Backbone as CSV, one residue per row, in Angstrom:
resi,resn,N_x,N_y,N_z,CA_x,CA_y,CA_z,C_x,C_y,C_z
1,MET,10.651,125.873,-30.328,9.638,126.554,-30.122,8.989,126.952,-28.642
2,SER,8.862,128.477,-29.387,8.180,129.352,-27.749,7.138,128.567,-27.293
3,PRO,6.694,129.423,-25.660,5.742,128.277,-25.560,4.383,129.545,-26.246
4,ASP,4.671,130.375,-26.104,3.597,131.150,-27.240,3.418,130.649,-28.620
5,SER,4.211,130.227,-28.814,4.901,129.364,-30.793,3.316,128.332,-30.648
6,HIS,3.707,127.353,-29.406,2.371,125.850,-28.570,1.359,126.352,-28.609
7,ALA,0.942,127.632,-28.235,-0.224,128.352,-27.845,-0.710,128.249,-29.321
8,LYS,0.107,128.769,-29.805,-1.046,129.240,-30.863,-1.113,127.807,-32.190
9,LEU,-0.076,127.014,-32.039,-0.527,125.219,-32.791,-1.967,124.702,-32.451
10,ARG,-1.435,124.565,-30.620,-2.579,124.172,-30.600,-4.178,124.675,-30.668
11,ILE,-4.582,126.119,-30.658,-5.052,126.768,-31.173,-5.760,126.748,-32.639
12,GLU,-4.307,126.727,-33.659,-5.608,126.473,-34.496,-5.301,124.597,-34.991
13,GLY,-5.098,123.628,-34.191,-4.952,122.470,-34.191,-6.691,122.278,-34.034
14,GLN,-7.001,123.399,-32.635,-8.699,122.794,-31.897,-9.792,123.121,-33.379
15,LYS,-8.694,124.158,-34.043,-9.558,124.495,-35.120,-10.243,123.610,-36.355
16,LEU,-8.915,123.105,-36.927,-9.094,122.014,-38.028,-9.570,121.117,-37.844
17,ASN,-9.188,120.597,-36.174,-9.736,118.978,-36.162,-11.453,119.205,-36.069
18,GLU,-12.491,120.892,-35.339,-13.147,120.923,-35.820,-14.156,120.903,-36.892
19,GLU,-13.397,121.437,-37.845,-13.764,121.454,-39.242,-13.967,119.836,-39.820
20,ILE,-12.747,119.165,-39.268,-12.674,117.657,-39.490,-13.363,117.203,-39.044
21,LYS,-14.125,117.785,-37.688,-15.130,116.296,-37.166,-16.726,117.085,-37.828
22,ALA,-16.653,118.293,-38.455,-18.150,118.263,-39.250,-18.049,117.803,-40.635
23,LYS,-16.749,117.970,-41.650,-16.376,117.441,-42.779,-16.462,116.154,-42.714
24,LYS,-15.990,115.008,-41.696,-16.409,113.735,-41.030,-18.119,113.276,-41.035
25,LYS,-18.785,114.053,-40.292,-20.247,113.297,-40.701,-20.508,114.037,-41.907
26,LEU,-19.881,114.530,-42.626,-20.709,115.397,-44.389,-20.576,114.102,-45.117
27,LEU,-19.146,112.859,-45.036,-18.761,112.219,-45.381,-19.390,111.204,-45.528
28,ASP,-19.837,110.659,-44.065,-20.230,109.832,-43.775,-21.628,109.322,-44.520
29,THR,-22.837,110.805,-44.672,-23.917,110.849,-44.647,-23.542,110.841,-46.414
30,ILE,-22.460,111.480,-46.982,-21.923,111.277,-48.294,-21.811,109.261,-48.759
31,THR,-21.361,108.629,-48.186,-21.084,107.301,-47.866,-22.246,106.650,-47.783
32,ALA,-23.125,107.008,-46.718,-24.301,106.451,-46.732,-24.756,106.414,-47.911
33,GLU,-25.501,107.577,-48.761,-25.989,107.736,-49.935,-25.466,106.793,-50.894
34,LEU,-24.098,106.493,-51.294,-23.378,106.127,-52.087,-23.742,104.119,-51.844
35,LEU,-23.514,103.674,-50.519,-23.891,102.927,-50.572,-25.330,102.214,-50.382
36,LYS,-26.117,102.743,-50.708,-27.545,102.707,-51.360,-27.474,102.366,-52.188
37,GLY,-26.793,102.821,-53.789,-26.692,102.654,-54.929,-25.777,101.264,-55.310
38,ASP,-25.970,101.020,-56.852,-24.812,100.042,-57.312,-23.370,100.158,-56.887
39,PRO,-23.129,98.811,-56.700,-21.419,99.339,-56.326,-20.467,99.089,-57.674
40,GLY,-19.183,99.892,-57.301,-18.684,99.842,-58.801,-17.385,101.401,-58.539
41,LYS,-16.541,100.784,-59.580,-15.170,101.737,-59.442,-15.580,102.588,-60.289
42,PHE,-15.478,103.690,-59.970,-15.386,105.771,-60.594,-14.691,106.182,-60.356
43,PRO,-14.012,106.955,-61.319,-12.906,107.984,-61.307,-12.846,108.924,-59.697
44,GLU,-14.026,108.642,-59.222,-13.951,109.542,-57.543,-14.137,108.531,-56.427
45,CYS,-14.368,107.815,-56.945,-14.757,106.259,-55.892,-14.813,104.914,-56.213
46,THR,-14.265,103.970,-54.839,-14.839,103.088,-55.795,-15.819,102.702,-54.382
47,VAL,-16.869,101.868,-55.008,-18.235,101.630,-53.492,-18.619,100.382,-54.101
48,VAL,-18.000,99.699,-52.426,-17.692,98.299,-52.540,-19.267,97.843,-51.674
49,GLY,-19.706,96.638,-52.338,-21.211,96.630,-51.803,-21.091,95.072,-49.996
50,GLU,-21.877,95.424,-49.718,-21.693,94.041,-48.876,-21.512,93.010,-49.218
51,SER,-21.031,92.471,-48.219,-20.549,91.175,-48.370,-20.527,90.614,-47.220
52,THR,-20.489,88.825,-47.762,-20.298,88.164,-46.137,-19.373,87.670,-46.029
53,GLN,-18.315,87.735,-44.972,-17.443,87.783,-44.065,-17.391,86.076,-43.881
54,VAL,-16.776,84.975,-43.937,-16.816,83.617,-43.415,-16.102,84.017,-41.824
55,ILE,-16.462,83.229,-40.866,-16.168,83.267,-39.576,-15.931,82.177,-38.740
56,VAL,-14.908,82.185,-37.248,-15.665,80.737,-36.741,-16.832,81.175,-35.529
57,PRO,-16.806,80.439,-35.490,-18.853,80.627,-34.676,-18.247,80.726,-33.121
58,GLU,-18.860,81.231,-32.048,-18.679,81.102,-30.869,-19.703,80.370,-30.105
59,GLY,-19.404,80.136,-29.033,-20.271,79.813,-27.918,-21.273,78.998,-28.470
60,GLU,-22.784,78.704,-28.118,-24.063,78.180,-28.758,-23.985,77.940,-30.246
61,ASP,-23.679,78.676,-30.922,-23.138,79.324,-32.767,-22.029,77.647,-32.856
62,HIS,-21.380,77.880,-31.845,-19.834,76.799,-32.491,-20.091,75.650,-31.497
63,GLU,-20.743,75.160,-30.506,-21.273,74.447,-30.307,-22.147,73.269,-31.752
64,ARG,-23.779,74.142,-31.525,-24.658,73.670,-32.526,-24.047,73.677,-34.269
65,VAL,-22.358,74.133,-34.431,-22.125,73.720,-35.999,-21.579,73.037,-35.873
66,LYS,-20.472,72.899,-34.650,-19.907,71.376,-34.425,-21.070,69.926,-34.093
67,GLU,-22.181,70.059,-33.989,-22.833,69.256,-33.864,-23.470,68.738,-35.474
68,LEU,-23.589,69.427,-36.026,-24.074,69.940,-37.275,-23.011,68.702,-37.897
69,ALA,-21.920,69.632,-38.093,-21.099,69.435,-38.992,-20.638,67.466,-38.946
70,GLY,-20.738,67.387,-37.105,-20.329,66.095,-37.245,-18.531,65.290,-37.551
71,GLU,-18.984,64.127,-37.854,-17.495,64.318,-38.448,-16.090,64.982,-39.477
72,HIS,-17.594,66.238,-39.942,-16.876,66.665,-41.048,-15.925,67.715,-40.268
73,TYR,-16.694,68.505,-39.390,-15.676,69.833,-38.928,-14.872,69.268,-38.929
74,ASP,-13.610,68.811,-38.582,-12.103,69.162,-38.699,-11.772,69.149,-40.416
75,LYS,-12.862,69.101,-41.295,-12.897,69.114,-42.711,-12.594,71.262,-42.526
76,LEU,-14.030,71.441,-41.747,-14.551,73.043,-42.121,-13.990,73.805,-41.411
77,PHE,-12.997,73.034,-40.048,-11.624,73.924,-39.570,-10.616,73.391,-39.043
78,GLU,-10.167,74.349,-38.622,-8.130,73.970,-38.688,-8.138,74.419,-37.038
79,ARG,-7.790,73.792,-35.961,-7.426,74.556,-34.843,-6.206,75.571,-35.158
80,VAL,-5.508,75.788,-34.523,-5.152,77.349,-34.418,-4.595,77.814,-32.899
81,THR,-3.499,77.389,-32.964,-2.680,78.138,-30.853,-1.886,79.012,-31.112
82,SER,-2.410,80.230,-31.212,-1.787,81.900,-30.369,-0.587,82.072,-28.983
83,TRP,-0.333,83.113,-29.207,-0.073,83.446,-28.217,-0.018,85.117,-27.630
84,LYS,-0.061,84.953,-26.326,0.175,86.505,-26.089,1.074,86.541,-24.655
85,CYS,2.013,87.880,-25.066,2.954,88.259,-23.603,1.993,88.457,-23.043
86,VAL,2.179,87.625,-21.465,2.135,87.533,-20.571,1.829,89.263,-19.605
87,LYS,0.998,89.487,-18.272,1.156,91.097,-17.879,2.705,91.272,-16.939
88,GLY,2.903,92.554,-17.377,4.186,93.177,-17.034,5.163,92.387,-17.453
89,PHE,5.068,91.747,-19.006,6.224,91.087,-19.668,7.704,91.351,-19.245
90,GLY,7.539,92.834,-19.552,9.271,93.402,-19.148,9.816,92.714,-18.092
91,ASP,9.102,92.929,-16.411,9.448,92.937,-15.313,9.745,91.519,-15.465
92,VAL,8.953,90.782,-15.927,8.719,88.940,-15.978,10.244,88.879,-16.395
93,VAL,10.018,89.536,-17.842,11.467,88.828,-18.686,13.112,89.160,-17.078
94,ASN,13.019,90.735,-17.239,14.415,90.955,-16.537,14.088,89.931,-15.326
95,ALA,13.683,89.360,-14.905,13.770,88.432,-13.510,14.252,87.240,-14.178
96,LEU,13.349,86.515,-15.132,13.654,85.616,-15.506,15.664,85.883,-16.303
97,PHE,16.402,86.252,-16.135,17.297,86.250,-17.062,18.793,87.059,-17.055
98,LYS,19.063,87.312,-17.505,20.217,88.049,-16.931,20.459,89.201,-18.138
99,THR,20.904,89.814,-17.847,20.832,91.981,-18.878,20.574,91.532,-20.233
100,GLN,21.937,90.909,-20.624,21.818,90.669,-21.884,21.334,89.780,-22.840
101,THR,21.096,88.986,-22.121,18.995,88.105,-22.747,18.083,88.300,-22.438
102,ALA,17.784,89.258,-21.566,16.889,89.867,-21.104,16.935,91.381,-22.247
103,ASN,17.960,92.157,-22.935,17.672,93.235,-23.398,16.922,92.108,-24.989
104,ALA,18.136,91.170,-25.286,17.721,90.548,-26.085,16.355,90.239,-26.710
105,ILE,15.634,89.726,-25.683,14.180,89.294,-25.806,13.579,90.749,-25.746
106,LEU,13.812,91.669,-24.992,12.920,93.323,-24.966,12.939,94.007,-26.687
107,LYS,14.193,93.773,-26.484,13.867,94.079,-28.314,13.427,93.379,-29.618
108,ARG,13.316,92.444,-29.404,12.927,91.844,-30.551,11.372,91.813,-29.978
109,CYS,11.373,92.264,-28.870,9.492,91.607,-28.374,8.394,93.297,-28.159
110,SER,9.161,93.849,-28.435,8.676,95.218,-28.613,8.510,96.538,-29.511
111,LYS,8.254,97.668,-29.785,8.428,98.319,-30.776,7.722,100.017,-29.847
112,VAL,8.563,101.096,-30.589,8.385,102.300,-30.438,7.028,102.790,-30.741
113,LYS,6.424,103.691,-29.846,4.812,104.195,-30.277,5.225,105.422,-30.671
114,SER,4.808,105.897,-31.723,5.116,107.272,-31.353,3.805,107.774,-30.722
115,GLY,3.700,109.303,-30.351,3.650,109.884,-29.861,2.580,110.997,-30.457
116,PHE,1.022,111.143,-29.924,0.429,111.940,-30.949,-0.686,112.900,-29.638
117,VAL,-0.767,113.469,-30.473,-2.303,114.394,-29.917,-3.395,114.512,-30.066
118,LYS,-4.264,114.058,-28.720,-5.796,113.878,-29.163,-6.913,115.389,-29.225
119,TRP,-7.278,114.994,-30.088,-7.821,116.756,-29.265,-9.355,116.247,-28.916
120,ASN,-9.620,117.714,-28.026,-11.432,117.283,-27.806,-12.418,117.571,-28.552
């Protein structure tokens, strides 16, 4: 594509982005009004009412629940251990392992993210 074609696409994209922003505000207003009514499944949409999600409490709430539950605490919650990659993961892998092993680990521990355009 020529630079002129890209310039035209950027201008058209900017116009579309502004239209989307305006329509998003209108949609948010409509959604808020629909949520004031009764939940239900309709031909045009499904309105899902407010619900309560069970969460694991944190901080003071966690300590208080632990105190209140006493010996039954472990019947309410289970301990889960999770892992996250260290900072500079790729560099650490390359420093620790030979190329073939490092590449095998990196292949299984990474994914390609698609590029995107962020409109202002």
